Structures are given as structure tokens and as C-alpha cells.
C-alpha positions in Angstrom: -64.3 -109.1 -29.4 -64.2 -105.2 -30.1 -62.4 -103.3 -27.5 -64.0 -101.3 -24.7 -63.4 -97.3 -24.2 -60.9 -97.5 -21.2 -58.8 -100.1 -23.3 -58.4 -97.6 -26.0 -58.0 -94.8 -23.3 -55.4 -96.6 -22.1 -53.2 -97.6 -25.4 -53.5 -93.5 -25.8 -52.3 -93.0 -21.9 -49.0 -95.2 -23.0 -47.8 -93.4 -26.1 -48.6 -89.7 -24.5 -48.5 -90.7 -21.1 -49.8 -86.0 -20.3 -53.1 -87.0 -22.2 -56.5 -86.4 -21.2 -58.4 -89.0 -23.2 -62.2 -89.4 -22.9 -63.4 -92.2 -25.1 -67.5 -92.6 -25.9 -69.0 -95.3 -28.4 -70.4 -94.0 -30.7 -72.6 -96.5 -33.4 -72.7 -100.0 -31.8 -69.8 -101.3 -30.0 -66.8 -100.4 -32.1 -67.2 -97.5 -33.5 -65.9 -94.7 -30.8 -65.1 -90.8 -31.1 -62.7 -89.4 -28.5 -61.7 -86.1 -26.9 -58.0 -86.2 -26.8 -56.3 -83.2 -24.6 -52.0 -83.4 -24.1 -49.4 -80.5 -23.7 -47.5 -82.9 -26.5 -49.9 -81.8 -28.9 -48.7 -77.8 -28.8 -46.5 -76.9 -31.8 -48.4 -79.5 -34.0 -51.4 -78.7 -36.6 -54.4 -81.1 -36.1 -53.1 -83.1 -38.8 -50.1 -84.3 -36.4 -52.3 -84.4 -33.6 -54.2 -87.3 -35.2 -51.9 -88.6 -36.3 -50.2 -89.0 -32.9 -53.0 -90.6 -31.6 -53.3 -93.0 -34.6 -50.1 -94.3 -34.1 -50.8 -95.1 -30.5 -53.7 -96.8 -31.8 -51.2 -98.7 -33.8 -53.0 -96.7 -37.0 -50.4 -95.5 -38.6 -47.0 -94.1 -37.9 -45.5 -90.8 -37.7 
């Protein structure tokens, strides 16, 4: 069973505690898009920010 949007948001918040996270179903029930806002992103490139979010989901390592 695919994760629910709130489950995904919770995973990000566990690794980026100050994050404001909004997750939406994009297509079907297994494709999501999200907005993540965090002071932790200050000074990081867009790629660095993405890596932080992906790492929180277990998709890659930073």
C-alpha cells in the first residue's frame, strides 16, 4: 500500500524538524509533489535542498 501524504510529511519532519511540509497526490495514489520550507535550507543549493528531502525519505544519502 502506498504511503499517505501525511506519512510522507511526517518522514520529512522527522529529519528536518523545522520544516513546513505540504504533500499532494500528483497522479494516482503513488505519485506525490510537495513543498518543503525550512531555515535549514539557508546557504544550500537547490540540489543540496533536494538531497536533504530525499535523504529524509530514504531515497538517497547526503
